[in-house]
LUMBAPA-801863 format. One record per residue: residue in three letters; x, y, z of N, C-alpha, C in turn. Coordinates in steps of 0.2 Angstrom, whole numbers, padded with zeros to 4 digits, always signed. Last residue first. Example, Ala and Ser with C-alpha at 12.3 -4.5 7.8 and 13.67 -1.06 7.14 Angstrom:
// residues 2
SER+0064-0011+0035+0068-0005+0036+0064+0000+0039
ALA+0066-0028+0039+0062-0022+0039+0066-0016+0039
//
This chain:
// residues 324
GLU+0014+0016+0071+0017+0022+0069+0023+0024+0074
THR+0013-0002+0070+0012+0004+0073+0016+0010+0070
ILE+0008-0019+0070+0010-0013+0066+0009-0007+0070
SER+0010-0036+0072+0008-0030+0075+0011-0024+0071
LEU+0007-0053+0071+0010-0047+0067+0006-0041+0070
LYS+0010-0070+0073+0008-0064+0076+0011-0058+0073
VAL+0006-0086+0067+0008-0079+0065+0006-0073+0069
GLU+0008-0103+0068+0005-0096+0071+0009-0091+0069
LYS+0012-0115+0065+0007-0113+0061+0004-0106+0063
GLY+0029-0112+0069+0024-0117+0068+0018-0115+0063
PHE+0030-0095+0071+0032-0101+0073+0027-0106+0072
ALA+0034-0079+0070+0031-0084+0066+0034-0090+0068
GLU+0031-0062+0074+0033-0069+0077+0029-0074+0073
LEU+0035-0045+0072+0033-0051+0069+0035-0058+0073
THR+0031-0029+0072+0034-0034+0076+0031-0041+0073
ALA+0035-0013+0064+0031-0020+0064+0035-0024+0069
GLU+0033+0005+0062+0036-0001+0065+0032-0007+0065
GLY+0034+0015+0048+0032+0014+0054+0035+0008+0057
GLY+0037+0016+0035+0041+0020+0039+0040+0019+0047
VAL+0021+0015+0030+0028+0014+0028+0032+0019+0031
PRO+0009+0007+0039+0013+0013+0039+0020+0012+0036
ILE-0005+0000+0030+0002-0002+0032+0006+0005+0033
THR-0021-0007+0031-0017+0000+0030-0010-0001+0034
ILE-0027-0022+0024-0025-0018+0030-0022-0011+0027
GLN-0040-0027+0013-0033-0026+0015-0032-0021+0021
PRO-0051-0041+0007-0049-0034+0009-0042-0033+0011
SER-0044-0042-0010-0048-0038-0005-0050-0043+0001
THR-0029-0041-0019-0035-0045-0017-0038-0040-0012
HIS-0017-0034-0020-0022-0033-0025-0028-0037-0024
GLY-0012-0030-0003-0010-0032-0010-0016-0031-0014
PHE-0015-0040+0012-0014-0034+0009-0012-0035+0002
ASN-0016-0050+0023-0022-0046+0020-0019-0040+0017
VAL-0004-0063+0020-0007-0058+0024-0011-0053+0020
ASP+0003-0073+0013-0005-0073+0013-0008-0068+0018
ALA+0018-0077+0023+0014-0075+0017+0006-0076+0018
VAL+0033-0074+0031+0026-0076+0031+0023-0074+0025
VAL+0049-0076+0037+0045-0075+0031+0038-0078+0032
PRO+0063-0072+0047+0056-0075+0047+0053-0073+0041
LEU+0079-0076+0041+0074-0071+0042+0067-0075+0042
HIS+0090-0085+0037+0090-0082+0044+0084-0078+0045
GLU+0089-0086+0023+0088-0092+0027+0087-0090+0035
LEU+0090-0077+0013+0083-0077+0017+0083-0082+0023
GLU+0101-0079+0006+0101-0073+0010+0095-0073+0015
LYS+0099-0090-0001+0103-0091+0005+0102-0085+0010
LYS+0084-0095-0008+0089-0089-0008+0092-0089-0001
SER+0075-0105-0010+0081-0105-0015+0086-0099-0013
LYS+0065-0102-0001+0070-0107+0001+0076-0107-0004
ILE+0057-0094-0009+0060-0091-0003+0066-0096-0001
ILE+0054-0103-0020+0057-0096-0021+0061-0094-0015
ASP+0047-0113-0013+0053-0115-0016+0057-0109-0018
HIS+0036-0106-0008+0040-0109-0003+0047-0110-0007
LEU+0030-0103-0020+0033-0098-0015+0037-0100-0011
LEU+0026-0115-0024+0031-0112-0028+0034-0106-0024
GLN+0017-0120-0014+0024-0123-0015+0029-0119-0019
ARG+0007-0110-0014+0011-0111-0008+0018-0114-0010
ASN+0007-0101-0030+0004-0106-0025+0009-0107-0020
MET+0004-0090-0044+0008-0092-0038+0004-0097-0033
GLN-0004-0086-0054-0002-0093-0054+0003-0095-0049
SER-0010-0075-0055-0003-0074-0055+0000-0081-0056
SER-0024-0077-0053-0021-0076-0060-0014-0076-0060
PRO-0025-0075-0039-0025-0082-0042-0022-0082-0049
GLN-0014-0064-0032-0021-0065-0035-0020-0072-0039
PHE-0007-0066-0015-0006-0066-0023-0013-0067-0026
ARG-0006-0057+0000-0009-0062-0004-0009-0061-0012
GLY+0010-0052+0005+0003-0051+0004+0001-0056+0000
ILE+0023-0056+0016+0021-0056+0010+0013-0056+0009
VAL+0036-0050+0026+0029-0051+0026+0026-0050+0019
ILE+0052-0053+0032+0048-0052+0026+0040-0054+0027
GLY+0065-0046+0042+0060-0051+0041+0056-0049+0035
LYS+0076-0037+0043+0075-0042+0048+0069-0047+0047
VAL+0091-0033+0034+0083-0034+0034+0082-0039+0039
ASP+0104-0032+0032+0102-0030+0038+0094-0030+0039
ASN+0107-0035+0019+0110-0039+0024+0107-0038+0031
PHE+0102-0024+0012+0097-0030+0013+0100-0034+0018
GLY+0111-0013+0010+0107-0013+0016+0103-0019+0017
PRO+0109-0012-0008+0113-0011-0002+0108-0011+0005
GLN+0101-0026-0016+0101-0019-0015+0105-0018-0008
HIS+0098-0039-0019+0104-0036-0021+0105-0029-0019
ILE+0085-0041-0016+0090-0044-0011+0097-0041-0013
LEU+0079-0036-0026+0078-0032-0020+0084-0035-0015
SER+0082-0045-0035+0084-0039-0037+0084-0035-0030
GLN+0074-0056-0030+0081-0057-0031+0085-0050-0031
LEU+0062-0051-0033+0064-0052-0026+0071-0052-0025
ASP+0062-0052-0047+0061-0045-0043+0063-0046-0036
ARG+0063-0066-0049+0068-0061-0050+0068-0054-0047
ASP+0051-0070-0043+0057-0073-0041+0062-0068-0042
PHE+0041-0064-0050+0042-0062-0043+0048-0064-0041
THR+0043-0070-0062+0045-0063-0061+0045-0061-0054
PRO+0041-0084-0060+0047-0082-0062+0049-0074-0061
PRO+0026-0082-0056+0032-0084-0051+0038-0082-0053
GLN+0020-0066-0063+0020-0073-0063+0026-0076-0058
SER+0013-0051-0061+0019-0055-0059+0018-0062-0058
GLU+0001-0047-0065+0006-0047-0070+0012-0050-0067
LEU-0007-0048-0053-0008-0053-0058-0002-0053-0063
ASP+0005-0041-0041-0002-0041-0044-0001-0047-0049
ASP+0012-0042-0025+0012-0041-0032+0006-0043-0035
GLU+0021-0036-0009+0015-0039-0013+0016-0038-0021
LEU+0029-0035+0006+0029-0036-0002+0023-0039-0004
PHE+0037-0027+0018+0030-0029+0017+0030-0029+0009
LEU+0051-0030+0027+0049-0029+0021+0041-0032+0020
ILE+0058-0022+0041+0053-0028+0039+0050-0026+0033
ALA+0075-0016+0042+0068-0016+0039+0064-0023+0040
GLY+0087-0013+0044+0083-0013+0050+0076-0014+0047
GLU+0090-0005+0029+0093-0007+0035+0088-0007+0040
LEU+0085+0000+0017+0083-0007+0019+0086-0009+0026
SER+0080+0016+0013+0085+0012+0016+0082+0005+0018
PRO+0070+0020-0001+0072+0020+0006+0077+0015+0007
MET+0074+0028-0016+0074+0022-0013+0075+0022-0006
PHE+0077+0040-0022+0070+0039-0019+0069+0032-0016
GLU+0088+0041-0029+0088+0044-0022+0081+0043-0018
THR+0091+0024-0036+0089+0031-0036+0089+0034-0029
GLY+0093+0011-0035+0098+0015-0038+0097+0023-0038
HIS+0076+0007-0037+0083+0004-0036+0088+0009-0039
LEU+0063+0010-0040+0067+0015-0037+0074+0013-0035
LEU+0057+0000-0046+0058+0005-0050+0063+0010-0047
ASN+0054-0009-0035+0060-0010-0039+0062-0005-0044
LEU+0041-0005-0032+0047-0003-0028+0053-0004-0031
THR+0034-0012-0042+0034-0005-0042+0040-0002-0038
CYS+0036-0025-0039+0038-0023-0045+0039-0016-0046
LEU+0030-0025-0025+0037-0026-0027+0039-0024-0033
ASN+0021-0013-0017+0020-0017-0023+0028-0018-0025
GLY+0028-0012-0001+0022-0011-0005+0022-0016-0011
GLY+0041-0005+0010+0038-0010+0005+0032-0007+0001
ILE+0045-0006+0027+0047-0003+0020+0043-0008+0015
ILE+0045-0003+0044+0041-0006+0038+0043-0002+0032
VAL+0058-0008+0055+0054-0002+0051+0051-0005+0045
GLY+0056-0021+0067+0059-0017+0062+0055-0012+0059
GLU+0058-0037+0074+0056-0030+0074+0059-0026+0070
ALA+0055-0055+0074+0059-0049+0071+0055-0043+0073
LYS+0057-0072+0074+0054-0067+0077+0059-0061+0075
GLY+0053-0088+0065+0058-0083+0068+0054-0077+0071
GLU+0053-0098+0050+0051-0097+0057+0056-0091+0059
ASN+0047-0096+0033+0053-0097+0038+0051-0095+0045
ILE+0033-0098+0031+0038-0101+0027+0045-0102+0030
VAL+0017-0098+0038+0024-0097+0040+0028-0101+0034
TYR+0003-0089+0033+0006-0096+0035+0014-0094+0035
PRO-0013-0082+0037-0006-0081+0035-0003-0088+0036
GLY-0030-0088+0033-0025-0085+0036-0018-0085+0034
ASP-0039-0094+0025-0036-0098+0030-0031-0095+0034
ASN-0054-0088+0021-0048-0086+0022-0045-0090+0027
GLN-0066-0093+0008-0064-0093+0015-0056-0092+0016
ILE-0070-0081-0004-0066-0087-0002-0065-0087+0005
PHE-0084-0074-0014-0079-0074-0008-0077-0080-0006
THR-0089-0066-0027-0087-0072-0025-0082-0071-0019
ARG-0105-0057-0031-0098-0057-0028-0096-0065-0027
ASN-0115-0048-0037-0114-0055-0038-0106-0056-0037
GLU-0116-0035-0034-0121-0039-0031-0119-0046-0032
GLN-0108-0027-0042-0107-0026-0035-0111-0031-0032
ASP-0098-0029-0056-0105-0031-0053-0105-0032-0046
MET-0087-0022-0058-0091-0023-0064-0099-0025-0062
TYR-0081-0021-0046-0082-0015-0049-0087-0016-0055
TRP-0077-0034-0044-0082-0031-0040-0085-0025-0043
ALA-0071-0046-0050-0071-0040-0053-0077-0036-0050
ASP-0063-0055-0036-0067-0054-0042-0068-0047-0044
ASP-0056-0059-0025-0052-0056-0031-0056-0056-0037
SER-0057-0060-0007-0060-0060-0014-0055-0057-0019
TRP-0060-0068+0009-0056-0063+0004-0059-0064-0003
GLU-0065-0069+0026-0065-0071+0019-0061-0066+0015
ALA-0061-0065+0038-0065-0071+0038-0065-0074+0030
SER-0045-0058+0039-0051-0057+0038-0054-0065+0038
PRO-0032-0060+0053-0035-0062+0046-0042-0060+0045
LEU-0026-0046+0062-0029-0053+0062-0032-0054+0055
VAL-0013-0037+0068-0016-0038+0062-0019-0046+0062
SER-0015-0024+0080-0014-0031+0079-0017-0034+0073
VAL-0008-0009+0080-0013-0013+0078-0011-0020+0077
ALA-0004+0002+0094-0002-0003+0090-0008-0006+0087
GLY-0011+0019+0095-0008+0013+0098-0007+0008+0092
GLU-0026+0029+0091-0019+0028+0093-0017+0020+0095
GLN-0035+0030+0076-0034+0028+0082-0027+0028+0084
PHE-0035+0034+0062-0039+0038+0067-0037+0037+0074
MET-0028+0026+0054-0028+0033+0052-0031+0037+0058
MET-0028+0013+0059-0022+0016+0058-0023+0024+0057
LYS-0043+0011+0061-0038+0010+0066-0031+0013+0065
TYR-0047+0014+0048-0049+0018+0053-0044+0017+0059
PHE-0041+0003+0040-0040+0010+0038-0041+0015+0044
TYR-0048-0008+0046-0040-0007+0048-0038+0000+0045
GLU-0061-0005+0043-0059-0006+0050-0052-0005+0051
THR-0061-0005+0029-0062+0001+0032-0060+0001+0040
THR-0057-0019+0027-0053-0014+0024-0054-0007+0028
TYR-0069-0025+0033-0062-0026+0035-0057-0021+0033
GLU-0079-0020+0024-0079-0019+0031-0072-0020+0034
ILE-0081-0024+0011-0077-0018+0012-0075-0017+0020
GLY-0091-0033+0007-0084-0035+0008-0079-0029+0009
HIS-0099-0022-0005-0099-0028+0000-0092-0030+0001
LEU-0096-0011-0012-0102-0011-0008-0102-0016-0003
MET-0082-0001-0015-0084-0007-0015-0090-0008-0011
GLY-0077+0012-0015-0082+0011-0019-0085+0004-0019
PHE-0065+0012-0009-0071+0013-0005-0077+0013-0009
THR-0056+0011-0019-0057+0005-0016-0064+0005-0012
SER-0054+0024-0024-0058+0019-0028-0060+0013-0024
TYR-0045+0029-0015-0052+0031-0015-0057+0027-0019
HIS-0036+0014-0009-0037+0020-0014-0044+0023-0012
PRO-0029+0007+0006-0035+0007+0001-0034+0014-0003
GLY-0012+0007+0008-0018+0005+0009-0023+0007+0004
SER+0002+0013+0015+0000+0008+0009-0006+0005+0011
TYR+0007+0029+0019+0003+0023+0020+0001+0019+0014
THR+0021+0037+0027+0016+0037+0022+0012+0030+0024
ILE+0031+0047+0038+0027+0041+0037+0022+0041+0032
LEU+0044+0056+0032+0037+0057+0034+0034+0050+0033
GLY+0057+0058+0028+0056+0054+0034+0049+0054+0036
THR+0059+0063+0016+0058+0068+0021+0058+0064+0028
LYS+0064+0054+0006+0066+0060+0006+0065+0065+0012
ALA+0058+0042+0010+0065+0042+0009+0068+0049+0009
TYR+0044+0045+0010+0047+0043+0016+0055+0043+0016
ILE+0043+0049-0004+0041+0053+0002+0045+0052+0008
ALA+0046+0036-0009+0050+0042-0011+0049+0048-0005
SER+0035+0028-0005+0042+0026-0003+0047+0033-0004
SER+0024+0034-0011+0025+0034-0003+0032+0032-0001
LEU+0028+0033-0024+0027+0040-0021+0027+0040-0014
VAL+0029+0020-0027+0034+0024-0028+0034+0031-0024
THR+0016+0015-0023+0022+0013-0019+0028+0017-0020
ILE+0006+0018-0032+0008+0023-0027+0014+0021-0023
ASP+0004+0006-0039+0009+0011-0042+0010+0017-0037
SER-0001+0000-0024+0001-0002-0030+0005+0003-0033
TYR-0010+0012-0014-0006+0006-0015-0004+0005-0022
GLY-0012+0025-0002-0013+0023-0008-0009+0016-0009
CYS-0011+0041+0008-0012+0033+0007-0014+0031+0000
LEU-0004+0052+0018-0005+0051+0011-0006+0043+0011
ARG-0007+0064+0030-0007+0057+0029-0009+0055+0022
LYS+0006+0077+0030-0001+0075+0029-0001+0067+0029
PRO+0016+0090+0035+0015+0083+0035+0007+0082+0035
ASN+0024+0102+0029+0017+0102+0030+0014+0095+0030
SER+0037+0101+0027+0035+0106+0031+0028+0106+0033
ALA+0039+0090+0019+0042+0090+0025+0039+0095+0030
ILE+0032+0096+0007+0030+0090+0011+0032+0089+0018
ILE+0041+0106+0004+0034+0107+0005+0031+0102+0009
ASP+0052+0098+0001+0052+0103+0007+0045+0105+0009
TYR+0050+0092-0010+0050+0088-0004+0050+0092+0002
ASP+0043+0095-0024+0046+0099-0019+0046+0096-0012
ILE+0044+0084-0038+0041+0086-0031+0046+0090-0027
TYR+0051+0080-0049+0047+0087-0049+0044+0089-0043
SER+0054+0067-0048+0060+0072-0047+0057+0079-0048
LEU+0042+0060-0048+0046+0060-0042+0051+0066-0042
ILE+0033+0058-0058+0033+0064-0055+0038+0065-0050
GLN+0035+0045-0064+0036+0051-0068+0037+0057-0064
ASN+0029+0036-0055+0037+0038-0055+0039+0043-0059
CYS+0017+0034-0060+0018+0038-0054+0025+0040-0053
ASN+0012+0025-0070+0017+0031-0072+0018+0036-0066
TYR+0003+0016-0069+0009+0014-0071+0015+0019-0071
GLY-0009+0012-0056-0008+0013-0063+0000+0011-0065
GLY-0022+0015-0044-0015+0015-0046-0014+0016-0054
ILE-0032+0029-0038-0031+0022-0040-0024+0022-0042
THR-0032+0041-0030-0038+0039-0034-0038+0031-0035
THR-0026+0043-0013-0025+0043-0021-0031+0040-0024
LEU-0029+0055-0001-0030+0048-0004-0030+0048-0011
ILE-0023+0064+0013-0023+0063+0005-0024+0056+0003
GLY-0028+0074+0027-0027+0068+0023-0027+0068+0016
SER-0030+0087+0030-0027+0083+0034-0025+0076+0032
VAL-0032+0103+0023-0032+0096+0021-0028+0092+0027
ASN-0031+0117+0027-0038+0113+0028-0038+0106+0027
PRO-0019+0121+0022-0020+0120+0029-0026+0116+0031
ASP-0011+0116+0008-0018+0118+0010-0018+0116+0018
LEU+0000+0110+0004+0001+0117+0006-0006+0119+0009
PHE-0003+0097+0000+0001+0098+0006+0001+0105+0008
ALA-0011+0101-0011-0014+0097-0005-0010+0098+0001
GLU-0002+0107-0019-0008+0111-0017-0011+0107-0011
HIS+0006+0096-0023+0009+0102-0019+0003+0106-0015
LEU-0003+0089-0030+0001+0086-0024+0003+0092-0020
ASP-0006+0097-0041-0012+0095-0036-0009+0092-0029
GLN+0006+0098-0047+0003+0105-0044-0002+0102-0039
VAL+0009+0086-0051+0013+0089-0046+0010+0095-0042
ARG-0002+0084-0061-0001+0079-0055+0003+0082-0049
SER+0002+0094-0070-0005+0094-0066-0005+0090-0060
GLU+0015+0091-0074+0013+0097-0071+0006+0097-0067
ILE+0012+0079-0081+0017+0079-0074+0015+0085-0071
SER-0005+0076-0086+0002+0079-0086+0006+0078-0080
SER-0013+0061-0082-0013+0067-0084-0006+0070-0085
SER-0021+0046-0089-0017+0050-0084-0018+0057-0085
SER-0023+0037-0099-0028+0038-0094-0025+0041-0088
PHE-0015+0040-0110-0013+0035-0105-0018+0034-0099
ALA-0019+0051-0117-0020+0045-0120-0018+0039-0115
ASP-0027+0059-0102-0024+0059-0108-0024+0052-0112
SER-0038+0069-0091-0036+0062-0094-0033+0063-0101
GLU-0043+0074-0076-0039+0076-0082-0037+0069-0084
GLU-0048+0073-0063-0051+0070-0068-0048+0071-0075
CYS-0040+0080-0054-0040+0073-0053-0044+0069-0059
HIS-0036+0094-0054-0034+0090-0060-0036+0082-0060
LYS-0039+0098-0041-0041+0102-0047-0041+0098-0054
SER-0045+0086-0030-0040+0091-0033-0042+0093-0040
TYR-0059+0087-0019-0055+0084-0025-0051+0089-0028
ALA-0064+0082-0003-0063+0086-0008-0058+0084-0013
VAL-0075+0076+0011-0071+0074+0005-0070+0080+0000
THR-0073+0075+0028-0075+0080+0022-0071+0078+0016
LEU-0076+0061+0038-0072+0065+0034-0076+0069+0029
GLY-0083+0051+0045-0083+0058+0048-0079+0063+0044
MET-0085+0040+0040-0080+0040+0044-0079+0047+0047
GLU-0095+0044+0030-0097+0039+0036-0092+0039+0042
ARG-0087+0049+0021-0091+0054+0025-0094+0050+0031
LEU-0082+0037+0015-0077+0042+0019-0081+0047+0023
GLN-0093+0032+0010-0090+0028+0014-0085+0033+0019
GLN-0097+0042+0000-0101+0040+0006-0098+0037+0011
GLU-0087+0041-0009-0088+0047-0005-0092+0046+0001
SER-0089+0028-0014-0083+0030-0010-0083+0036-0006
LEU-0102+0030-0020-0101+0025-0014-0094+0027-0010
LYS-0098+0039-0030-0103+0041-0025-0102+0036-0019
ARG-0089+0031-0038-0087+0037-0034-0092+0040-0029
GLN-0098+0022-0043-0093+0020-0038-0090+0026-0034
GLU-0106+0030-0051-0109+0026-0045-0104+0024-0040
LYS-0096+0034-0060-0099+0039-0056-0102+0036-0050
ALA-0081+0024-0062-0088+0025-0063-0091+0030-0058
ILE-0065+0030-0066-0069+0027-0061-0077+0029-0062
ILE-0058+0037-0076-0060+0030-0077-0064+0026-0072
SER-0056+0049-0070-0061+0049-0076-0063+0041-0077
MET-0046+0049-0062-0052+0048-0058-0057+0046-0064
SER-0031+0043-0069-0036+0048-0068-0042+0045-0065
ARG-0016+0035-0062-0022+0035-0067-0027+0040-0065
SER-0007+0044-0052-0006+0039-0057-0012+0040-0063
PRO-0012+0054-0044-0005+0055-0046-0003+0049-0051
SER-0025+0061-0040-0024+0056-0046-0016+0056-0048
LEU-0032+0064-0024-0028+0065-0029-0027+0059-0034
ILE-0043+0071-0013-0042+0066-0018-0038+0067-0023
ARG-0041+0075+0004-0041+0077-0003-0039+0072-0007
ILE-0051+0077+0018-0047+0072+0015-0047+0074+0007
GLU-0054+0086+0033-0054+0086+0025-0049+0081+0023
ASP-0062+0082+0048-0056+0083+0044-0057+0082+0036
GLY-0073+0077+0055-0073+0084+0052-0067+0085+0048
SER-0065+0067+0066-0071+0068+0063-0071+0076+0061
LYS-0047+0065+0062-0053+0065+0067-0059+0068+0063
LEU-0031+0057+0060-0037+0060+0057-0042+0060+0063
LYS-0016+0061+0068-0021+0057+0067-0027+0061+0064
GLN-0002+0071+0061-0008+0070+0065-0013+0065+0064
ALA+0011+0063+0053+0006+0068+0053+0001+0066+0058
LYS+0028+0059+0058+0021+0057+0056+0016+0063+0057
MET+0045+0055+0057+0040+0060+0057+0033+0057+0055
//
């Protein structure tokens, strides 16, 4: 099941199911709203999106109420999360998934939002989207690729061929919008060769692993896994989190793995990632590629969780296409 594509004039509701909008600078919010309006969207904000407690979040009741109201409101076509965080999984058992199934909308966010997007897909079959937050659109420079791929997935029909950006960045852009550091993008690389087609499952790996053994974990059967992690995941942590995912039911029918770019502070490099992948016999027959434009560096693509991917990885060439 998928929601209708967005179109000019549609309303997009901003929610804070993880951390509060109160931590986002007002100037950044202004830029985010401007970027979304330039795409033709009408921007509206949930009632409790700025509510903030000792954890820079809000009560479970407030977050669930805002989520339900957004899905129930016939004027809302899309839902964009404010930012990630740590506690989105608190709300999963309080959500009325029948409301969501009966009122499909396009929900997009990443990082901690992985649990929400995955749970919605697992419980309802509704395709959700791992992609930019509301706060992401507050970036003044280097946002063009992110906006282009968000627009392609959310507004346009047809498959999206994923091509690498010319540059990428992992600087604290929200602290200084003018003094930026951009790095030449060498593009994705192949760890295991092969060809695959499958259902897209994944997002932030350490967050996805919070769902293991629960009713909110999507099936891995027939999946192409899109996995990324942030600077808190050092190579040994990524290794064990990946191994935990490999131990999940249905992994023996996974078709391939696409890995997003690591932040430099994670201390991951090509050799270490190669060693991690090659150490796992369960991955020997799977195509595996890395350094694709998604995750906690910028820019990023928008990925349909529950959508379809085709992957070809041979030699130095990676061909990746995603569609709903």
